[in-house]
N, C-alpha and C positions, 0 to 999 in steps of 0.2 A: 444433400438436396440440390437440385438443379437449381440454375440462377433465376430461371424464369418462374420458378414456383418458391417465391420467398416466403420465409416465416412471418413477414411484415403482413401478409393478408390474414393473419390470425391476431393481429394486434389492433388496439383501438386506443385514439389519443382522446383525452378527456381534459379540459382546460377548466380552472377555477379563477376567482377573482385574485387568490394569493399565489397559486403557482400551478405550472401545467404538469400533468402527471402521464405517465404511460402505464395502461393497465391491460393486463392479459384477458381476452375474452375466450372463455371456455367454449369449446365446441365438442359435440358428440362424436364418439367413434364412428359412426356412419357417415358423419360429414367429413371426417377426416379419410376415411376409406374413398369417399366421392372425389375428394381432392387428388389423391395418390392416383385412382383408376383412371383419371382423365387428366393427367399432367403430362400428355405428350406435347411436345414442342410445336407441332403442327397445329395443335388445338389452343395453345395457350401462349406462345410466344408471338408477339405482335411483328417483330422483324422476320422472323420465320414465315409466318402466314401472309405477311405483304410480299416477299419474294415468291413464294408459292403459287400466289394468285397471278403470277406471271411466268409460270414454269409449267411446263408438260410433266405431270407427275401420276403414276399409277398406284393407287392406295389399295394395296392386296390385303384384304381382311383374311383372318384366320382364326379359328376357333369353331367349337362345336355349337349346335344351337343352344340357346339360353346361356351362353357364356358371357353375352353383353356386346356383341358384335353391333346390333341393332342401334344401342343407344349411341355408339361411336359414329355409326353412319349417318344417323340423324344430324349430328353435329357436324360432321363433314360437309354435308349437303347445304347446312346453313352458312358456314363459313365461306366456302368455295361456290357460292350459288350461282355467280355470273358465268360459270362455264363448268359444269358438273354433270355426269350420267354415271348412273349406278348400273352394274351389271350383275346379275343373279340367276343362277340355274332355278332358284325357287319361283321366280315369275313366270317361267314355263307352265307351271301348275295352277296359275291364278287364273280363275275364270273372269267372265266379263262382269259378274255380280261382286267380284272381289274375294269369292271364296277358294280356299286352298285345297286341291285334290290331288294329293300325291300319288303316283303311279310309278312303282319300282322298276317296272318294264321299259319306262320311257326315259330313265335317269341319263342315259347316254344322249339321248336327243336334246335333252334340258341342256347339258353342257355344252353340246355343240352349238345350240342357240346362243349360249351365254359368251361363248369364245367369239362368235360371229358378231355379236352386239358390240363386244369389246373392240374388234378389230375395225368396226364401222366408225366407233367414237374415236379411235386414234387417227383413222383417215381423215375425219373432220376436225382433228386438232383441237379436240375438247380439251381444256386444260387439267381438269382433275377427273380422272376416270377411276372409279370405285368397283373392284371385283369383290362382292359379297357373296363368298362361298366358304365352305369349312376349309378347303386348302390345307389339309393337315398332312399330304404326302407330297414330296418334290414332284412326282409324276402329274400330279393334279395342277402344279402350278406353272411347269414348264412352258405351256402354251401361252401364258400371259407374260412370262419372261422374255419369250421370243418376239411378241407384238411389241412389249415395251422397247427392246432393243431396236427393232425394225423401224420403229416411228419415232426414236429419240425421247422416250419417257424414263424420268428417274423412278425406280420402284421402291416404294417405303411398305416393309411388312408392318401391318397392325395386327395385334392380338391382344385381346382384352387382360387386363391385369386383375380381374376379379379373383377373389380368393377361392371360388368355387368352379373355376373353368375346367378343372379335371375331375370334379365330384359327379359322378354318374346320377346320383338320387337328386341333387339339386338341379342338374341339367334337365333330368327328365320332367320336373314339377315346373321350372321356369321357361322351356322353350314353348313358343306359340303354335308350332304346328304338331304338338303332340306325338313327337318321335318316340317310339317305345324305348324300354330300358336295354333291350338286347342290341339294337342297333347302336345306341350310344355306347355301350360297353364294348362293343367290337370296333367302333372308330377310335376311341380312346385307345386301344391296343395297337391301331394303326399309326399313332401319332408318332412322327419323324421330325427331327430338327431339320431346320431350311439353313443349310450352310453354304454361304455365299463363296463364290471363286476369290473374291477379296471384299475388302471393305475400302470405301474410297470417299473422297469429296468430289462431288459431281458438279459441273457446271451445267446451266441450262443451253439449250439450243442456240438462242441468240448470242450468248456469250461466248459459246464454243466457236460459232462462225467468225466472230470479232477477233477472238485471240490466234485462231489460225491464218486469218487475213494478215494479221500483224506479223506473225512468224513468217509466213512466206515473203512478205514485203521486205523485212529485214534480211533475210537470206539472199533476196535478189540484190540488195543495197550493197551487201558486203561483197558479192561476186564482181560488182562494178567498182568498188573501193579499193580491193585487195586483189591486184592481177595474179598474184601467186596463189592466193585461194583458188580462184576460178581454174587456175592452171593444175592444181594439186588433184581438185574434184573432177576436172575434165578427164583425167587421165582414168580415175575410177569409174567414172561415167562410161566411158569407152568399153572397160572391162566388162561392166553390167549391161552395156548394150541399151543406154538411155541417155537423154539429153541432160547436160550438168544442171540446167535449172529445174529438172524434174527428178533430180536424184534423190532427193528427200521430200518423200512424198506419203500422204495419208495412204494412198492406193497400194504401197507396198506392204502395209500392216496385215498380220494374220486375222485380226478382229477390227471390222471397220462398221461401228455403230455410229450414231450421230452425235454422242456428246462426249466431251474431254473430261478426264479425271484424274487426280491424284491419289494413287494407291496409298492408303494409311496402314493397312494390314494385310499381307498376301496369305491366303489359305491354301489355294491350290486345289488339285483332284484330291477326291475323299480317300484318305488313308487313316490308319489308327494315329498316326502322328498329327495330320491336318485336324482330325477331329478333336485332338487334346488342344492343338493351339487355338481352335476356334472357341473350346468351351473356356479355355482361360482367358481369353481376349473378351468375348462376349458376357461372360459372368460379372465384369467389372460393371458396376452400376452406372459409372460416368459415361461408359460406352453405350450400355443399353439405353440410357435415358437420353443420349445425344442423337440416336438415330431418327433421322427425319428433320434435323435441326439445321438452321443456316448458319454457316460460318464464313467469315470474310477473310480474304486473302489478298495479297498483292502480286503481280508478277514484276519483278524487277529487272529481268534481262532474259535474253535468249542464248542458247548455246548452240553451235554449228559444228559437227565433226564428219568424218567421211561416212560416218553410219545414222547418226540421228540429229533431230531437230528438235529442240525442247525449249519450254518456257521453264525458268526457275521462279520458285514461289517463296514469298514471305508470308509468315502467320503472326500477326501481332497479338493475337488473344492467347493466353496461356491455356484456355480450356481445349484449344485446338492441338497445342503441343501434346496433351495427354492423350490424345487419339493415335499419336504416331507410334507404329512398332516396326519400323523397318531398319536394316543395319546400314547405320551410317559409315560403317568402317569397311563395308564390302570392298573386296578387290576387284578392280576393273576386269570385266569379262573380255575374251577374244570374239571375232566375229561369229565363231560357230558356237555361240552360247544357244542353250536349248531352249526348253520351254519357257514361255513369257511369263514373268512373275509380276509384271505390272502392265499388261496389255492395254493401251489407251484407246478409248472409244471415241470416234471422231465424226465430222459430219460430210455430207456430200455436197454442201454448197458453202464456198468459202468466199462468194462474192457480195456478202450482204452489207448494208451500211455498218457504219463504226459507231454505235450508239454511246461507248463506254469512253471516247477520247475527251477529255475535259481541258479548258483552256489555262486553268489554273493549276499549280503543281499540287499533286496529290500528298498531303501530309499524314504520315503513318505514327502512330502512337500505340505502345502496349499497353495493356489493361493490368499487367501485374507482373512480377518477377516469378521465375519458375526455381524451385529449390534445386542446388546442384551439389555435386560432390566435390572433394577436395582436389581432384584432378582436372577440375575445369575453372575457367573464368567467364563468367557470363557477360557477354558484350551486348547492351540493349541496343535498340534503335537510338542512332544519333543523327543530328541534322549540323552540317558543318557549313552550311551555305545553301542558297536556292538552288544550285547545281549539282550539288552532292547525291551521290548514290545512296539510299537507304536499305541497310540490311540489319539483320539480327540474328544471333546465333550463339551456341555455346562454342568458343575458341580454345583450341588445344594450346596453351601459353607456351608449351615447348617447341612447338612447330612455327610459331609466328615471330617473326622479326619486327621490331620496333620500327624498321624502315618501310613496313607494308602499308599502303595507302588505304584509305576506306573503301577505294573500288575493288579492293582484293575479296574474292569469294571467301567465304569462311568455313572453316572445317566443323566437324562433328554434329550435333544435335540437329536434325531437320536439314542438313546441308544438300541432301540429294533430292528434296521435295521439290516435284516438277510436274508438267504436263508434256506429255510426248505428242509432237506435232507432226511427225513425219519420221520414216526410216528409210534408208537404202534399200535395195531389192535383195532378199534373203536374210535380213537383219530382223530379230524379234525386238519389240518395243523394251523388253527387260533390260537391253543394252543401255538404255537411255541413263538410269542413274548411275551406272557405273562410268559411262562417258563424262558425267558431270564431276564426279569424284576424281577422275583422271585429269579433268581441264583444271579443277582446283590446284591440283599438285603442280601441274605444269607451269601456272601463272605463279604460285609460290616459289618454284625453284627460279624462275626467271627473274623476280623481284630480289629474291635473296642474293643472286649473282650479279644483280646489276646489269642484265643483259638487255640490250635495247631491242625493241620490237616495234612492227608498222602498228600505229595507232590512228585512229580518226575521232575528232572530237567536235561536235557541233552542239546546237541548242537543245538537242532531244536525246542525243545518245553518246556514249563512249564505246567505241568499238576497238578490240585488241585481235591481232591475227599471231598465232603462235606457231604457226607453220605445220606442215604436214596436214592441212585441211582442216585446222582446228581455229575456231574463232569465238569471241564472246561479244555479245552486245549488251551494255549497260543501259538501261533506261534512267534518264534523269526524272522523268515523270512516270513513277510507278502506275502500273494499271490496275485498279481497283476491282476485284471481281466478288461474287458471292456464290457459295457452294452448298450444297446439301449433303450432309454426312449419311450414307447408306450403304448398303451390300449390292455387289454385281453378282447376278445368277445366271447360269446358262445351262 
């Protein structure tokens, strides 16, 4: 059961003069069903709600008439009442007296009106845009996915969990618009799974702007601090006909939307294998019940290579680790790597103010241990002093020397978790994770062989230059970020 829906809500404490006892309060099956069907994190998790109230999010409702969408929409409107718009094709058929007069010949016009209303809401930066249609096929949803991408909205698919949502007889009796049985049965036959291109943890627009600005600022600083780095990258820049300061840019990315993300599970184009991957991943209740939930992370550093600019991530919550389904042992790809497996989505404005920088050191703590197998030694977050870098990971003991400092990037589980902040011309964002793994190996070899390298150590960072255009920036004050777990559709 999800952590925001605790069994304690079914418990009741009763005190007496002699002792305090805990007594189970028995509830009916219908009440238990209500708990389950409405236990979405964006409806019940206070931390998630608080974050989403400051985030541009598109709730895309999905389900046939009578399945329970309206109940959820009513709750969404109440929770996100300060900035919310409900867009529905059904509204086209409601007259001035509130009567519903459906005309099958005008259904196309109704959906065009709904799409326009959605775009108007996005243009006006309404924080919660609710698309209240049946949305049972991918082609019906694509116009809304595109608008969300264009305007920097996180998409959360919301489908009722009622046990009658696929029962035509009950749906016919429950729907308020008296949709006939033949229509309901036909629509049920058209039902398609909505398979995302990938599942990820998404930053909102404000935090994406801030992280991008930090990444580019540190990139410019490293060019000044390490003359050889600038020389290495300048040679590559000339070959690519661009200035060295603009070599690693978001404008070079094949996918340019408005928000950053960390890919947790890549699905890709729809094939028999990708359908199987999606089914296996999404069938996990921990995954399905985490969609739309807020997860905290920390940016602990930035990596710079001739190909990519990235922010490295740390996840202190073990529930986040369970979402990860990427290959941490993937071999580095070359520059001709093909299709993007983790294309990052970014912003058009990196000049915003920096609201997340804090004067005090950010303290990172983990919430629990993650079970490991015999091949690994789990290294939890440690603090060796005010200026130490805080990292957490599974570490391959056979590859780690006792001489390695705590500044060393870790191997293994989640070691390649990142946000892609920029790439060189002609480079896919999928290269970023491989570059990070390659950087980890470079630093490991340098430390193992005790090879001196140029370093810079100030009150905010430790910077290391490894040669050939490769540099790591470690942050002594990790940057806290809040993310939403969802899918990316295109």
